[in-house]
N, CA, C and O of each residue as an XYZ file, in Angstrom:
560
protein
N       5.843     52.276    -77.365
C       6.928     51.304    -77.050
C       8.323     51.951    -76.982
O       9.109     51.901    -76.036
N       8.458     52.487    -78.009
C       9.812     53.288    -78.170
C       9.804     54.590    -78.678
O       9.224     54.687    -79.759
N      10.263     55.593    -78.231
C       9.950     57.025    -78.613
C      11.374     57.783    -78.572
O      12.272     57.518    -77.773
N      11.417     58.680    -79.480
C      12.620     59.525    -79.574
C      12.201     60.946    -79.435
O      11.280     61.287    -80.177
N      12.654     61.769    -78.697
C      12.323     63.124    -78.562
C      13.517     64.115    -78.725
O      14.592     64.011    -78.135
N      13.202     65.009    -79.536
C      14.231     66.212    -79.810
C      15.630     65.648    -79.832
O      16.441     66.198    -79.086
N      16.037     64.637    -80.569
C      17.363     63.870    -80.739
C      18.147     64.703    -81.824
O      17.741     65.012    -82.944
N      19.221     64.963    -81.309
C      20.341     65.676    -82.337
C      21.434     65.082    -82.075
O      21.720     64.712    -80.936
N      22.217     64.909    -83.141
C      23.632     64.192    -83.139
C      24.403     65.122    -84.084
O      24.006     65.517    -85.180
N      25.511     65.396    -83.515
C      26.595     66.289    -84.238
C      27.921     65.765    -83.990
O      28.274     65.525    -82.835
N      28.760     65.549    -85.075
C      30.243     65.278    -85.058
C      30.844     66.363    -85.626
O      30.734     66.641    -86.820
N      31.570     67.083    -84.711
C      32.226     68.205    -85.008
C      31.284     69.342    -85.498
O      30.349     69.754    -84.810
N      31.614     69.860    -86.829
C      30.617     70.759    -87.476
C      29.405     70.032    -88.148
O      28.398     70.667    -88.461
N      29.517     68.761    -88.349
C      28.592     67.894    -89.158
C      27.383     67.627    -88.317
O      27.414     67.014    -87.250
N      26.177     68.200    -88.950
C      25.029     67.780    -88.193
C      24.424     66.552    -88.802
O      24.094     66.609    -89.986
N      24.222     65.323    -88.046
C      23.587     64.170    -88.525
C      22.199     64.253    -88.485
O      21.509     64.109    -89.495
N      21.654     64.524    -87.138
C      20.216     64.643    -86.866
C      20.109     65.878    -86.197
O      20.985     66.308    -85.447
N      18.851     66.568    -86.501
C      18.610     67.807    -85.769
C      17.131     67.768    -85.202
O      16.196     67.864    -85.998
N      16.916     67.642    -83.953
C      15.620     67.730    -83.390
C      14.605     66.617    -83.806
O      13.428     66.917    -84.004
N      15.022     65.427    -83.930
C      14.210     64.339    -84.534
C      13.324     63.796    -83.512
O      13.731     63.501    -82.388
N      11.982     63.646    -83.936
C      10.790     63.115    -83.020
C      10.319     61.943    -83.732
O       9.982     62.128    -84.901
N      10.232     60.794    -83.263
C       9.498     59.615    -83.786
C       9.163     58.708    -82.572
O       9.784     58.594    -81.516
N       8.144     58.156    -82.942
C       7.510     57.003    -82.039
C       7.254     55.569    -82.846
O       6.504     55.445    -83.813
N       7.969     54.618    -82.291
C       7.837     53.258    -82.753
C       6.783     52.591    -81.948
O       7.026     52.442    -80.751
N       5.594     52.146    -82.440
C       4.718     51.314    -81.824
C       4.504     49.967    -82.010
O       4.760     49.446    -83.096
N       4.038     49.304    -81.027
C       3.823     47.773    -81.058
C       3.072     47.317    -82.042
O       2.006     47.902    -82.238
N       3.383     46.333    -82.778
C       2.466     45.607    -83.747
C       3.045     46.075    -85.271
O       2.644     45.546    -86.308
N       3.908     46.999    -85.235
C       4.338     47.497    -86.638
C       5.767     47.028    -86.934
O       6.505     46.643    -86.027
N       6.119     47.063    -88.131
C       7.468     46.749    -88.683
C       7.962     47.953    -89.298
O       7.257     48.587    -90.083
N       9.315     48.362    -88.943
C       9.817     49.638    -89.389
C      11.198     49.326    -90.231
O      11.885     48.364    -89.887
N      11.536     50.036    -91.182
C      12.648     50.052    -91.871
C      13.324     51.208    -91.722
O      12.634     52.196    -91.472
N      14.739     51.379    -91.827
C      15.510     52.572    -91.799
C      16.309     52.440    -93.183
O      17.062     51.490    -93.398
N      16.090     53.434    -94.068
C      16.818     53.336    -95.334
C      17.579     54.839    -95.484
O      17.150     55.817    -94.870
N      18.540     54.896    -96.208
C      19.247     56.066    -96.506
C      20.570     55.664    -97.214
O      20.985     54.507    -97.290
N      21.141     56.697    -97.692
C      22.609     56.606    -98.296
C      23.596     56.148    -97.328
O      23.404     56.266    -96.118
N      24.821     55.544    -97.905
C      25.948     55.259    -96.851
C      26.249     56.654    -96.155
O      26.254     57.701    -96.802
N      26.506     56.594    -94.767
C      26.959     57.639    -94.206
C      25.885     58.607    -93.694
O      26.193     59.622    -93.069
N      24.489     58.237    -94.000
C      23.477     59.039    -93.782
C      23.133     59.128    -92.148
O      22.530     60.080    -91.654
N      23.595     58.031    -91.430
C      23.403     57.918    -90.002
C      22.415     56.720    -89.554
O      21.835     56.758    -88.469
N      22.288     55.815    -90.332
C      21.373     54.671    -90.178
C      21.995     53.853    -88.886
O      21.288     53.622    -87.905
N      23.204     53.485    -88.953
C      23.561     52.576    -87.902
C      23.907     53.618    -86.777
O      23.737     53.194    -85.634
N      24.276     54.661    -86.879
C      24.348     55.650    -85.542
C      22.941     55.694    -84.883
O      22.822     55.555    -83.666
N      21.983     55.871    -85.625
C      20.577     56.072    -85.089
C      20.163     54.639    -84.426
O      19.527     54.639    -83.372
N      20.452     53.688    -84.922
C      20.058     52.312    -84.335
C      21.094     52.306    -83.078
O      20.597     51.872    -82.039
N      22.300     52.672    -83.012
C      23.138     52.507    -81.736
C      22.634     53.496    -80.800
O      22.800     53.228    -79.610
N      22.082     54.527    -81.077
C      21.348     55.627    -80.139
C      20.202     54.925    -79.643
O      20.025     54.961    -78.425
N      19.393     54.293    -80.357
C      18.181     53.587    -79.848
C      18.559     52.535    -78.920
O      17.952     52.403    -77.857
N      19.543     51.762    -79.260
C      20.028     50.757    -78.244
C      20.806     51.136    -77.029
O      21.092     50.259    -76.213
N      21.164     52.356    -76.848
C      21.843     52.789    -75.807
C      23.301     52.717    -75.853
O      24.025     52.968    -74.890
N      23.737     52.332    -77.118
C      25.278     52.057    -77.314
C      26.034     53.332    -77.381
O      27.158     53.430    -76.887
N      25.425     54.325    -77.995
C      25.958     55.793    -78.019
C      25.058     56.718    -77.596
O      23.856     56.485    -77.730
N      25.500     57.882    -77.033
C      24.460     58.865    -76.543
C      24.498     60.126    -77.624
O      25.511     60.563    -78.170
N      23.268     60.554    -77.777
C      22.962     61.658    -78.685
C      23.657     62.795    -78.295
O      24.198     62.791    -77.189
N      23.746     63.910    -79.124
C      24.248     65.252    -78.751
C      23.235     65.942    -77.799
O      23.593     66.654    -76.861
N      21.967     65.682    -78.107
C      20.808     66.123    -77.135
C      19.729     65.337    -77.557
O      19.721     64.616    -78.555
N      18.728     65.523    -76.677
C      17.332     64.920    -76.850
C      17.529     63.369    -76.045
O      18.549     63.061    -75.429
N      16.529     62.646    -76.177
C      16.637     61.339    -75.405
C      15.670     60.450    -76.080
O      14.785     60.849    -76.837
N      15.940     58.974    -75.695
C      15.185     57.892    -76.235
C      14.623     57.359    -75.002
O      15.300     57.210    -73.985
N      13.373     57.069    -75.089
C      12.548     56.317    -74.011
C      11.924     55.188    -74.527
O      11.132     55.192    -75.469
N      12.362     54.050    -73.781
C      11.933     52.595    -74.036
C      11.013     52.239    -72.984
O      11.305     52.371    -71.795
N       9.821     51.756    -73.427
C       8.697     51.340    -72.326
C       9.321     50.483    -71.540
O      10.141     49.683    -71.989
N       8.936     50.570    -70.021
C       9.401     49.562    -69.206
C       8.979     48.159    -69.456
O       7.871     47.881    -69.915
N       9.858     47.306    -69.153
C       9.787     45.942    -69.605
C      10.212     45.593    -70.922
O      10.305     44.395    -71.190
N      10.498     46.493    -71.831
C      10.851     46.255    -73.180
C      12.383     46.329    -73.302
O      13.053     46.748    -72.358
N      12.907     45.951    -74.387
C      14.589     45.951    -74.473
C      14.596     46.165    -76.069
O      13.763     45.875    -76.927
N      15.757     46.735    -76.132
C      16.213     46.981    -77.591
C      17.497     46.320    -77.951
O      18.484     46.510    -77.240
N      17.558     45.513    -79.064
C      18.789     44.905    -79.455
C      19.136     45.154    -80.864
O      18.317     45.630    -81.650
N      20.302     44.848    -81.182
C      20.705     45.200    -82.689
C      21.630     44.136    -83.036
O      22.570     43.865    -82.290
N      21.410     43.486    -84.182
C      22.260     42.518    -84.921
C      23.124     43.204    -85.800
O      22.706     43.626    -86.879
N      24.504     43.379    -85.368
C      25.433     44.197    -86.081
C      25.360     43.838    -87.659
O      24.878     42.771    -88.040
N      25.881     44.826    -88.555
C      25.670     44.544    -89.907
C      27.194     43.940    -90.345
O      27.665     44.358    -91.402
N      27.742     43.250    -89.782
C      29.236     42.593    -90.210
C      28.686     41.436    -90.865
O      28.290     40.464    -90.222
N      28.646     41.502    -92.125
C      28.071     40.536    -92.982
C      28.704     39.099    -92.815
O      28.012     38.116    -93.080
N      30.025     38.956    -92.376
C      30.754     37.656    -92.362
C      30.790     37.174    -90.847
O      31.197     36.032    -90.633
N      30.404     37.942    -89.823
C      30.501     37.567    -88.489
C      29.762     36.447    -88.093
O      30.118     35.820    -87.095
N      28.722     36.093    -88.778
C      27.801     35.150    -88.335
C      27.598     33.915    -89.289
O      26.602     33.194    -89.233
N      28.606     33.746    -90.142
C      28.662     32.842    -91.298
C      28.507     31.323    -90.733
O      27.846     30.504    -91.373
N      29.106     31.001    -89.580
C      29.039     29.802    -88.884
C      27.782     29.468    -88.228
O      27.571     28.323    -87.826
N      26.840     30.517    -88.084
C      25.587     30.291    -87.339
C      24.433     30.274    -88.250
O      24.445     30.941    -89.285
N      23.529     29.607    -87.940
C      22.095     29.571    -88.534
C      21.346     31.102    -88.411
O      21.700     31.860    -87.508
N      20.494     31.424    -89.194
C      19.897     32.855    -89.222
C      19.311     32.742    -87.778
O      19.568     33.704    -87.053
N      18.628     31.814    -87.279
C      18.055     31.868    -86.063
C      19.079     32.113    -84.878
O      18.764     32.886    -83.974
N      20.260     31.484    -84.875
C      21.166     31.801    -83.895
C      21.724     33.200    -84.043
O      21.942     33.852    -83.022
N      21.951     33.670    -85.151
C      22.519     35.113    -85.275
C      21.366     35.914    -84.640
O      21.717     36.699    -83.760
N      20.160     35.861    -84.906
C      18.988     36.787    -84.321
C      19.182     36.724    -82.853
O      19.235     37.786    -82.233
N      19.305     35.479    -82.170
C      19.347     35.270    -80.770
C      20.643     36.034    -80.388
O      20.620     36.652    -79.324
N      21.715     36.056    -81.105
C      22.861     36.781    -80.720
C      22.826     38.267    -80.586
O      23.611     38.954    -79.933
N      21.703     38.707    -81.368
C      21.440     40.173    -81.192
C      21.052     40.823    -79.724
O      21.093     42.018    -79.433
N      20.683     39.773    -78.916
C      20.423     39.974    -77.451
C      21.642     39.774    -76.912
O      21.817     38.681    -76.374
N      22.678     40.680    -76.918
C      23.966     40.329    -76.429
C      23.993     39.753    -75.028
O      24.530     38.655    -74.876
N      23.381     40.485    -73.824
C      23.431     40.094    -72.520
C      22.940     38.637    -72.385
O      23.498     37.829    -71.643
N      21.862     38.347    -73.145
C      21.113     37.029    -72.890
C      22.226     35.936    -73.558
O      22.513     34.862    -73.030
N      22.699     36.362    -74.631
C      23.607     35.495    -75.432
C      24.902     35.122    -74.649
O      25.266     33.946    -74.648
N      25.581     36.035    -74.011
C      26.649     35.894    -73.187
C      26.385     34.980    -72.003
O      27.154     34.073    -71.684
N      25.198     35.284    -71.337
C      24.678     34.374    -70.212
C      24.670     32.710    -70.741
O      25.156     31.726    -70.183
N      24.048     32.803    -71.818
C      24.006     31.348    -72.463
C      25.160     30.806    -72.726
O      25.321     29.626    -72.414
N      26.250     31.559    -73.373
C      27.516     31.023    -73.625
C      28.249     30.440    -72.220
O      28.807     29.353    -72.072
N      28.097     31.310    -71.434
C      28.714     31.041    -70.066
C      28.168     29.733    -69.422
O      28.873     28.782    -69.086
N      26.836     29.815    -69.296
C      26.200     28.476    -69.003
C      26.624     27.235    -69.659
O      26.918     26.176    -69.103
N      26.616     27.483    -70.830
C      27.162     26.115    -71.623
C      28.587     25.633    -71.512
O      29.019     24.483    -71.583
N      29.282     26.889    -71.304
C      30.616     26.550    -70.915
C      31.024     25.937    -69.634
O      32.022     25.229    -69.501
N      30.112     26.282    -68.610
C      30.189     25.815    -67.259
C      29.826     24.411    -67.066
O      30.472     23.627    -66.372
N      28.561     24.080    -67.834
C      28.214     22.722    -67.884
C      29.059     21.911    -68.755
O      28.974     20.709    -68.504
N      29.831     22.214    -69.684
C      30.920     21.377    -70.362
C      31.988     21.068    -69.546
O      32.603     20.029    -69.785
N      32.337     21.798    -68.596
C      33.435     21.595    -67.560
C      32.727     21.485    -66.195
O      33.148     22.247    -65.325
N      31.827     20.745    -65.910
C      31.021     20.954    -64.803
C      31.691     20.185    -63.476
O      32.071     19.014    -63.499
N      31.756     21.014    -62.393
C      32.306     20.356    -61.185
C      31.338     21.116    -59.886
O      30.536     22.014    -60.143
N      31.511     20.722    -58.832
C      30.546     21.210    -57.658
C      31.077     22.853    -57.527
O      30.290     23.696    -57.096
N      32.398     23.208    -57.914
C      32.811     24.628    -57.780
C      32.033     25.626    -58.469
O      31.907     26.763    -58.013
N      31.465     25.220    -59.636
C      30.914     26.225    -60.507
C      29.335     26.136    -60.398
O      28.587     26.855    -61.060
N      28.933     25.237    -59.549
C      27.239     24.930    -59.320
C      26.640     26.224    -58.997
O      25.617     26.585    -59.579
N      27.214     26.955    -58.099
C      26.560     28.059    -57.624
C      26.578     29.208    -58.749
O      25.644     30.009    -58.766
N      27.518     29.298    -59.599
C      27.507     30.242    -60.656
C      26.482     29.998    -61.611
O      25.777     30.836    -62.173
N      26.476     28.655    -61.745
C      25.348     28.276    -62.998
C      24.020     28.515    -62.546
O      23.119     28.781    -63.341
N      23.822     28.429    -61.177
C      22.581     28.700    -60.588
C      22.258     30.245    -60.637
O      21.126     30.641    -60.913
N      23.165     30.987    -60.394
C      22.962     32.372    -60.489
C      22.600     32.911    -62.020
O      21.648     33.643    -62.287
N      23.531     32.407    -62.928
C      23.190     32.549    -64.505
C      21.877     32.027    -64.820
O      21.199     32.722    -65.576
N      21.343     30.861    -64.360
C      20.201     30.395    -64.676
C      18.911     31.229    -64.387
O      17.939     31.354    -65.132
N      19.143     31.881    -62.901
C      18.125     32.768    -62.682
C      18.074     34.137    -63.696
O      17.001     34.540    -64.144
N      19.181     34.703    -63.954
C      19.242     35.841    -64.792
C      18.782     35.397    -66.219
O      18.151     36.219    -66.883
N      19.027     34.256    -66.703
C      18.459     33.782    -67.917
C      16.999     33.599    -67.938
O      16.347     33.869    -68.947
N      16.503     33.181    -66.937
C      15.018     32.976    -66.707
C      14.372     34.292    -66.747
O      13.353     34.490    -67.409
N      15.053     35.349    -65.926
C      14.414     36.710    -65.810
C      14.480     37.293    -67.102
O      13.716     38.242    -67.279
N      15.296     36.914    -68.162
C      15.485     37.651    -69.284
C      14.586     36.760    -70.206
O      14.695     37.047    -71.398
N      13.828     35.866    -69.948
C      12.888     35.098    -70.802
C      13.732     34.123    -71.668
O      13.210     33.609    -72.657
N      14.878     33.882    -71.367
C      15.804     32.873    -72.303
C      15.381     31.768    -72.717
O      15.795     31.298    -73.777
N      14.471     31.146    -71.952
C      13.945     29.750    -72.423
C      13.196     29.844    -73.767
O      13.114     28.924    -74.580
N      12.602     31.207    -73.910
C      11.784     31.382    -75.215
C      12.583     32.348    -76.182
O      11.946     33.009    -77.002
N      13.878     32.442    -76.113
C      14.593     33.040    -77.010
C      14.637     32.616    -78.410
O      14.558     33.437    -79.324
N      14.770     31.264    -78.618
C      14.589     30.642    -80.059
C      13.220     30.820    -80.612
O      13.135     31.180    -81.786
N      12.163     30.620    -79.937
C      10.867     30.851    -80.364
C      10.570     32.281    -80.544
O       9.839     32.629    -81.472
N      11.026     33.048    -79.812
C      10.741     34.589    -79.913
C      11.476     34.981    -81.268
O      10.933     35.742    -82.069
N      12.679     34.453    -81.483
C      13.514     34.875    -82.589
C      12.769     34.261    -83.949
O      12.663     34.976    -84.946
N      12.300     33.007    -83.935
C      11.708     32.608    -84.967
C      10.411     33.309    -85.368
O      10.137     33.398    -86.564
N       9.597     33.812    -84.435
C       8.395     34.662    -84.626
C       8.791     35.969    -85.170
O       8.153     36.552    -86.048
N       9.933     36.438    -84.584
C      10.422     37.832    -85.297
C      10.702     37.659    -86.745
O      10.323     38.435    -87.622
N      11.476     36.454    -86.944
C      11.692     36.302    -88.425
C      10.756     36.035    -89.320
O      10.836     36.550    -90.436
N       9.589     35.090    -88.952
C       8.412     34.957    -89.633
C       7.618     36.349    -89.799
O       6.763     36.363    -90.685
N       7.759     37.217    -89.238
C       6.931     38.528    -89.396
C       7.662     39.590    -90.145
O       7.182     40.707    -90.340
N       8.958     39.170    -90.601
C       9.688     40.154    -91.501
C       9.075     40.182    -92.809
O       9.523     40.921    -93.686
């Protein structure tokens, strides 16, 4: 499902990862543990494609996606846990927010844009986002 091959990360002279190889398979739960500054967040950002490694590559199985729920402990205080998990799929969440905003101020001018966004939302399986997030939470 997700594999990492020969991944190295270096910041200046500091080597964070050197030739890491790992495969994450479907049906398993994984945890990343380590001391502060060990590179846990950096590793997750590399997996999600938010930052590039110094060398090596990440391969995500076609049709799969990787999302991260940021570790800012106070950023989701006004949301339910379920909403916070759905927010982890940022592209889907941004589309949903735009659709909601356009419907709140609906007129004929924004009907085409709503249609475009709804097609994208469907292609991203957006109608199942809440149930998928609930299933993910129940499997933790």
